[in-house]
N, CA, C and O of each residue as an XYZ file, in Angstrom:
484
protein
N    -137.232   -150.225    156.158
C    -135.970   -149.600    155.837
C    -136.204   -148.568    154.734
O    -136.951   -148.813    153.787
N    -135.572   -147.446    154.870
C    -135.675   -146.364    153.901
C    -134.972   -146.741    152.613
O    -133.813   -147.156    152.641
N    -135.652   -146.604    151.480
C    -135.031   -146.819    150.172
C    -134.568   -145.463    149.672
O    -135.389   -144.602    149.357
N    -133.247   -145.266    149.597
C    -132.730   -143.951    149.224
C    -133.123   -143.576    147.813
O    -133.156   -142.390    147.484
N    -133.423   -144.554    146.964
C    -133.865   -144.232    145.610
C    -135.219   -143.538    145.622
O    -135.480   -142.680    144.780
N    -136.079   -143.897    146.561
C    -137.407   -143.300    146.624
C    -137.390   -141.893    147.218
O    -138.377   -141.164    147.122
N    -136.269   -141.513    147.832
C    -136.203   -140.183    148.441
C    -135.796   -139.109    147.434
O    -135.715   -137.932    147.786
N    -135.547   -139.494    146.216
C    -135.136   -138.555    145.181
C    -136.370   -138.073    144.443
O    -137.115   -138.879    143.885
N    -136.595   -136.767    144.435
C    -137.815   -136.216    143.854
C    -137.629   -135.691    142.440
O    -138.557   -135.768    141.634
N    -136.478   -135.169    142.121
C    -136.266   -134.559    140.807
C    -134.944   -135.039    140.227
O    -133.923   -134.373    140.400
N    -134.939   -136.205    139.527
C    -133.681   -136.746    139.031
C    -132.977   -135.838    138.029
O    -131.766   -135.967    137.845
N    -133.674   -134.947    137.392
C    -133.049   -134.066    136.393
C    -132.076   -133.082    137.029
O    -131.234   -132.521    136.328
N    -132.167   -132.860    138.326
C    -131.313   -131.862    138.962
C    -129.924   -132.396    139.297
O    -129.062   -131.623    139.713
N    -129.685   -133.686    139.129
C    -128.397   -134.264    139.488
C    -127.433   -134.162    138.318
O    -127.799   -134.391    137.165
N    -126.202   -133.815    138.637
C    -125.197   -133.608    137.612
C    -123.924   -134.363    137.961
O    -123.741   -134.826    139.087
N    -123.054   -134.475    136.973
C    -121.736   -135.064    137.155
C    -120.694   -133.953    137.128
O    -120.864   -132.936    136.456
N    -119.615   -134.167    137.871
C    -118.519   -133.217    137.800
C    -117.692   -133.526    136.548
O    -117.978   -134.507    135.863
N    -116.679   -132.717    136.233
C    -115.906   -132.940    134.997
C    -115.255   -134.318    134.901
O    -115.004   -134.796    133.794
N    -114.976   -134.968    136.028
C    -114.369   -136.299    136.009
C    -115.408   -137.411    135.873
O    -115.045   -138.585    135.803
N    -116.703   -137.057    135.833
C    -117.753   -138.055    135.675
C    -118.328   -138.584    136.965
O    -119.151   -139.499    136.940
N    -117.915   -138.028    138.105
C    -118.446   -138.460    139.392
C    -119.764   -137.752    139.664
O    -119.940   -136.588    139.305
N    -120.672   -138.451    140.291
C    -121.957   -137.843    140.606
C    -121.786   -136.848    141.738
O    -121.169   -137.153    142.759
N    -122.329   -135.671    141.556
C    -122.194   -134.648    142.578
C    -123.289   -134.757    143.627
O    -123.137   -134.235    144.732
N    -124.359   -135.407    143.310
C    -125.463   -135.628    144.250
C    -125.906   -137.074    144.132
O    -125.459   -137.795    143.239
N    -126.784   -137.500    145.030
C    -127.324   -138.850    144.987
C    -128.311   -138.951    143.834
O    -129.346   -138.285    143.832
N    -127.991   -139.770    142.876
C    -128.811   -139.901    141.671
C    -129.590   -141.208    141.687
O    -129.276   -142.109    142.465
N    -130.601   -141.319    140.835
C    -131.305   -142.593    140.729
C    -130.312   -143.701    140.385
O    -129.396   -143.492    139.590
N    -130.490   -144.856    140.972
C    -129.533   -145.934    140.818
C    -130.268   -147.255    140.659
O    -131.374   -147.425    141.172
N    -129.659   -148.173    139.960
C    -130.179   -149.533    139.859
C    -128.993   -150.462    139.625
O    -127.924   -150.005    139.223
N    -129.166   -151.751    139.867
C    -128.095   -152.695    139.551
C    -127.726   -152.653    138.063
O    -126.572   -152.878    137.699
N    -128.702   -152.366    137.215
C    -128.426   -152.246    135.788
C    -127.425   -151.110    135.536
O    -126.497   -151.262    134.742
N    -127.618   -149.977    136.213
C    -126.688   -148.849    136.109
C    -125.285   -149.296    136.507
O    -124.316   -149.027    135.797
N    -125.181   -149.982    137.647
C    -123.870   -150.415    138.136
C    -123.206   -151.372    137.158
O    -122.011   -151.250    136.890
N    -123.969   -152.327    136.620
C    -123.409   -153.273    135.654
C    -122.915   -152.567    134.402
O    -121.841   -152.877    133.887
N    -123.706   -151.615    133.915
C    -123.325   -150.876    132.712
C    -122.042   -150.077    132.954
O    -121.113   -150.126    132.148
N    -121.998   -149.351    134.053
C    -120.818   -148.544    134.369
C    -119.588   -149.432    134.588
O    -118.487   -149.094    134.153
N    -119.781   -150.561    135.262
C    -118.658   -151.468    135.518
C    -118.100   -152.010    134.209
O    -116.884   -152.094    134.041
N    -118.975   -152.376    133.284
C    -118.502   -152.869    131.983
C    -117.689   -151.799    131.253
O    -116.678   -152.098    130.618
N    -118.143   -150.556    131.353
C    -117.404   -149.461    130.726
C    -116.014   -149.297    131.343
O    -115.082   -148.838    130.682
N    -115.887   -149.678    132.618
C    -114.607   -149.583    133.323
C    -113.822   -150.890    133.277
O    -112.775   -151.017    133.911
N    -114.341   -151.872    132.514
C    -113.627   -153.138    132.345
C    -113.768   -154.105    133.504
O    -112.894   -154.945    133.717
N    -114.851   -154.002    134.256
C    -115.061   -154.871    135.409
C    -116.339   -155.680    135.197
O    -117.366   -155.144    134.782
N    -116.257   -156.967    135.488
C    -117.450   -157.814    135.528
C    -117.798   -158.004    136.997
O    -117.027   -158.606    137.744
N    -118.947   -157.497    137.416
C    -119.306   -157.515    138.833
C    -119.631   -158.931    139.315
O    -120.419   -159.655    138.707
N    -118.993   -159.294    140.429
C    -119.213   -160.588    141.076
C    -119.965   -160.357    142.380
O    -120.259   -159.219    142.746
N    -120.271   -161.448    143.075
C    -120.932   -161.326    144.375
C    -120.106   -160.487    145.346
O    -120.661   -159.737    146.149
N    -118.794   -160.613    145.273
C    -117.930   -159.826    146.157
C    -118.059   -158.334    145.870
O    -118.107   -157.525    146.797
N    -118.116   -157.969    144.602
C    -118.326   -156.564    144.237
C    -119.650   -156.071    144.794
O    -119.724   -154.994    145.385
N    -120.703   -156.873    144.599
C    -122.040   -156.458    145.037
C    -122.109   -156.264    146.539
O    -122.794   -155.358    147.014
N    -121.411   -157.101    147.297
C    -121.412   -156.940    148.756
C    -120.857   -155.559    149.128
O    -121.413   -154.873    149.986
N    -119.767   -155.160    148.483
C    -119.162   -153.854    148.764
C    -120.099   -152.740    148.313
O    -120.311   -151.776    149.049
N    -120.655   -152.859    147.125
C    -121.546   -151.824    146.582
C    -122.771   -151.634    147.480
O    -123.107   -150.505    147.839
N    -123.433   -152.724    147.839
C    -124.622   -152.598    148.688
C    -124.258   -152.112    150.089
O    -125.022   -151.375    150.713
N    -123.090   -152.525    150.580
C    -122.660   -152.021    151.877
C    -122.454   -150.505    151.833
O    -122.881   -149.795    152.743
N    -121.802   -150.008    150.780
C    -121.586   -148.559    150.668
C    -122.914   -147.806    150.577
O    -123.048   -146.721    151.143
N    -123.887   -148.365    149.877
C    -125.199   -147.706    149.784
C    -125.874   -147.653    151.153
O    -126.451   -146.632    151.529
N    -125.799   -148.751    151.890
C    -126.396   -148.772    153.230
C    -125.634   -147.836    154.165
O    -126.243   -147.146    154.981
N    -124.321   -147.809    154.051
C    -123.499   -146.919    154.878
C    -123.848   -145.460    154.589
O    -123.948   -144.647    155.508
N    -124.032   -145.133    153.314
C    -124.417   -143.778    152.946
C    -125.792   -143.443    153.534
O    -126.010   -142.334    154.023
N    -126.710   -144.399    153.482
C    -128.054   -144.166    154.010
C    -128.017   -143.864    155.506
O    -128.750   -143.000    155.987
N    -127.170   -144.572    156.236
C    -127.137   -144.396    157.689
C    -126.186   -143.302    158.153
O    -126.456   -142.644    159.158
N    -125.068   -143.089    157.438
C    -124.051   -142.123    157.876
C    -123.994   -140.857    157.041
O    -123.404   -139.862    157.464
N    -124.593   -140.879    155.871
C    -124.450   -139.740    154.977
C    -123.076   -139.752    154.333
O    -122.431   -140.797    154.244
N    -122.637   -138.597    153.888
C    -121.373   -138.482    153.176
C    -120.391   -137.611    153.955
O    -119.688   -136.784    153.374
N    -120.349   -137.799    155.252
C    -119.513   -136.938    156.085
C    -118.141   -137.528    156.361
O    -117.199   -136.783    156.627
N    -118.005   -138.854    156.305
C    -116.714   -139.476    156.601
C    -115.755   -139.287    155.430
O    -116.145   -139.401    154.268
N    -114.514   -139.000    155.749
C    -113.483   -138.853    154.721
C    -113.188   -140.215    154.091
O    -113.477   -141.261    154.671
N    -112.614   -140.178    152.906
C    -112.311   -141.400    152.166
C    -111.451   -142.359    152.982
O    -111.645   -143.573    152.919
N    -110.520   -141.833    153.734
C    -109.649   -142.680    154.555
C    -110.478   -143.485    155.561
O    -110.191   -144.659    155.795
N    -111.491   -142.872    156.151
C    -112.347   -143.573    157.107
C    -113.203   -144.629    156.411
O    -113.422   -145.716    156.946
N    -113.681   -144.298    155.218
C    -114.482   -145.261    154.457
C    -113.612   -146.456    154.075
O    -114.053   -147.599    154.186
N    -112.381   -146.206    153.628
C    -111.481   -147.297    153.270
C    -111.191   -148.173    154.482
O    -111.202   -149.400    154.378
N    -110.935   -147.561    155.613
C    -110.682   -148.329    156.832
C    -111.893   -149.204    157.156
O    -111.736   -150.370    157.515
N    -113.078   -148.657    157.033
C    -114.304   -149.410    157.270
C    -114.417   -150.589    156.294
O    -114.762   -151.699    156.700
N    -114.128   -150.351    155.019
C    -114.170   -151.419    154.020
C    -113.138   -152.503    154.335
O    -113.413   -153.695    154.191
N    -111.956   -152.080    154.764
C    -110.916   -153.055    155.126
C    -111.357   -153.927    156.290
O    -111.154   -155.141    156.273
N    -111.954   -153.319    157.287
C    -112.412   -154.078    158.461
C    -113.513   -155.073    158.077
O    -113.573   -156.180    158.612
N    -114.359   -154.678    157.170
C    -115.508   -155.503    156.810
C    -115.191   -156.537    155.729
O    -115.648   -157.677    155.807
N    -114.411   -156.142    154.724
C    -114.203   -157.009    153.562
C    -112.755   -157.437    153.343
O    -112.489   -158.300    152.507
N    -111.833   -156.856    154.067
C    -110.434   -157.163    153.825
C    -109.799   -158.035    154.885
O    -108.584   -158.234    154.870
N    -110.592   -158.562    155.809
C    -110.027   -159.347    156.904
C    -109.226   -160.543    156.411
O    -108.148   -160.828    156.931
N    -109.746   -161.239    155.416
C    -109.090   -162.447    154.925
C    -107.965   -162.121    153.956
O    -106.863   -162.655    154.082
N    -108.232   -161.248    152.988
C    -107.278   -160.988    151.914
C    -106.564   -159.649    152.037
O    -105.619   -159.394    151.290
N    -106.978   -158.801    152.940
C    -106.338   -157.511    153.138
C    -106.777   -156.450    152.135
O    -107.647   -156.682    151.295
N    -106.155   -155.285    152.246
C    -106.477   -154.129    151.406
C    -106.268   -154.447    149.933
O    -107.025   -153.974    149.085
N    -105.260   -155.232    149.622
C    -104.954   -155.518    148.218
C    -106.138   -156.196    147.519
O    -106.347   -155.992    146.323
N    -106.896   -156.984    148.243
C    -108.062   -157.636    147.641
C    -109.104   -156.600    147.214
O    -109.738   -156.751    146.170
N    -109.279   -155.563    148.010
C    -110.217   -154.504    147.639
C    -109.757   -153.808    146.362
O    -110.577   -153.445    145.518
N    -108.442   -153.622    146.219
C    -107.910   -153.009    145.009
C    -107.977   -153.959    143.812
O    -108.013   -153.506    142.668
N    -107.993   -155.261    144.061
C    -108.215   -156.214    142.966
C    -109.653   -156.115    142.467
O    -109.909   -156.188    141.265
N    -110.584   -155.948    143.397
C    -111.992   -155.815    143.016
C    -112.239   -154.495    142.294
O    -112.936   -154.456    141.280
N    -111.668   -153.419    142.819
C    -111.880   -152.070    142.283
C    -110.514   -151.444    141.995
O    -109.991   -150.696    142.820
N    -109.932   -151.744    140.834
C    -108.560   -151.317    140.522
C    -108.334   -149.810    140.535
O    -107.208   -149.362    140.751
N    -109.371   -149.027    140.310
C    -109.199   -147.567    140.330
C    -109.381   -146.994    141.725
O    -109.408   -145.776    141.902
N    -109.505   -147.857    142.703
C    -109.648   -147.435    144.094
C    -110.946   -147.917    144.686
O    -112.013   -147.635    144.140
N    -110.886   -148.645    145.801
C    -112.099   -149.212    146.377
C    -113.106   -148.185    146.881
O    -114.301   -148.473    146.938
N    -112.654   -147.018    147.240
C    -113.606   -146.006    147.701
C    -114.219   -145.276    146.504
O    -115.442   -145.216    146.376
N    -113.387   -144.729    145.638
C    -113.888   -143.941    144.520
C    -114.653   -144.754    143.501
O    -115.782   -144.410    143.151
N    -114.053   -145.828    143.021
C    -114.697   -146.621    141.975
C    -115.942   -147.320    142.508
O    -116.970   -147.343    141.831
N    -115.868   -147.882    143.693
C    -117.044   -148.550    144.267
C    -118.158   -147.543    144.546
O    -119.332   -147.862    144.359
N    -117.815   -146.345    144.986
C    -118.844   -145.320    145.228
C    -119.525   -144.920    143.929
O    -120.746   -144.766    143.882
N    -118.731   -144.754    142.873
C    -119.325   -144.420    141.570
C    -120.272   -145.520    141.110
O    -121.379   -145.238    140.653
N    -119.841   -146.775    141.229
C    -120.695   -147.883    140.805
C    -121.932   -148.009    141.684
O    -122.969   -148.493    141.233
N    -121.827   -147.578    142.929
C    -122.973   -147.609    143.852
C    -123.893   -146.412    143.648
O    -124.931   -146.309    144.302
N    -123.519   -145.501    142.739
C    -124.356   -144.335    142.475
C    -124.299   -143.295    143.569
O    -125.255   -142.546    143.768
N    -123.180   -143.241    144.283
C    -123.043   -142.328    145.416
C    -122.041   -141.226    145.098
O    -121.116   -141.432    144.311
N    -122.222   -140.055    145.708
C    -121.189   -139.024    145.572
C    -119.914   -139.491    146.280
O    -119.979   -140.255    147.243
N    -118.783   -139.039    145.810
C    -117.523   -139.440    146.413
C    -117.385   -138.866    147.815
O    -117.739   -137.711    148.054
N    -116.871   -139.667    148.745
C    -116.592   -139.134    150.082
C    -115.526   -138.050    149.995
O    -114.718   -138.048    149.066
N    -115.517   -137.130    150.951
C    -114.504   -136.071    150.947
C    -113.089   -136.649    150.890
O    -112.791   -137.654    151.536
N    -112.236   -136.008    150.119
C    -110.804   -136.331    149.979
C    -110.542   -137.633    149.226
O    -109.443   -138.179    149.317
N    -111.518   -138.137    148.490
C    -111.314   -139.381    147.744
C    -110.236   -139.221    146.692
O    -109.446   -140.139    146.475
N    -110.189   -138.092    146.044
C    -109.229   -137.898    144.962
C    -107.964   -137.181    145.415
O    -107.224   -136.649    144.587
N    -107.714   -137.163    146.696
C    -106.506   -136.570    147.255
C    -105.339   -137.518    146.986
O    -105.333   -138.644    147.484
N    -104.357   -137.081    146.208
C    -103.225   -137.943    145.837
C    -102.469   -138.451    147.066
O    -101.916   -139.550    147.019
N    -102.425   -137.697    148.152
C    -101.723   -138.148    149.343
C    -102.480   -139.282    150.030
O    -101.913   -140.001    150.853
N    -103.763   -139.442    149.693
C    -104.568   -140.525    150.252
C    -104.211   -141.852    149.589
O    -104.424   -142.912    150.178
N    -103.676   -141.809    148.383
C    -103.296   -143.028    147.699
C    -104.313   -143.468    146.671
O    -104.298   -144.622    146.244
N    -105.189   -142.582    146.269
C    -106.179   -142.927    145.271
C    -105.493   -143.229    143.953
O    -104.487   -142.612    143.603
N    -106.046   -144.177    143.233
C    -105.493   -144.561    141.931
C    -106.125   -143.750    140.819
O    -105.822   -143.986    139.650
N    -106.989   -142.806    141.140
C    -107.766   -142.078    140.139
C    -106.953   -141.024    139.460
O    -107.461   -140.319    138.588
């Protein structure tokens, strides 16, 4: 399996946009995710990690072409079957697509911060 972290050749070239979101795929580690989550007031549990690792694998296989609405629908189908969409928002209060993508070290999917999409950001 391809490790997306190993495909990054020049980590210095990656930047954040004014809101702090990564504009490109940057080096990532669980330590990074834990640190960022603590800054956002979240203690990562196994449920958080399942979503984070799923988003990283989804990015590896699909890239960043799906709109945020499609990513959310995918997350709901995979992780919200028992508790629904609200459970995803309990895990990631600032939005399961945007906040989970940031913690996963991924660029935001298109239209993530579109207010009509319902983002909490």
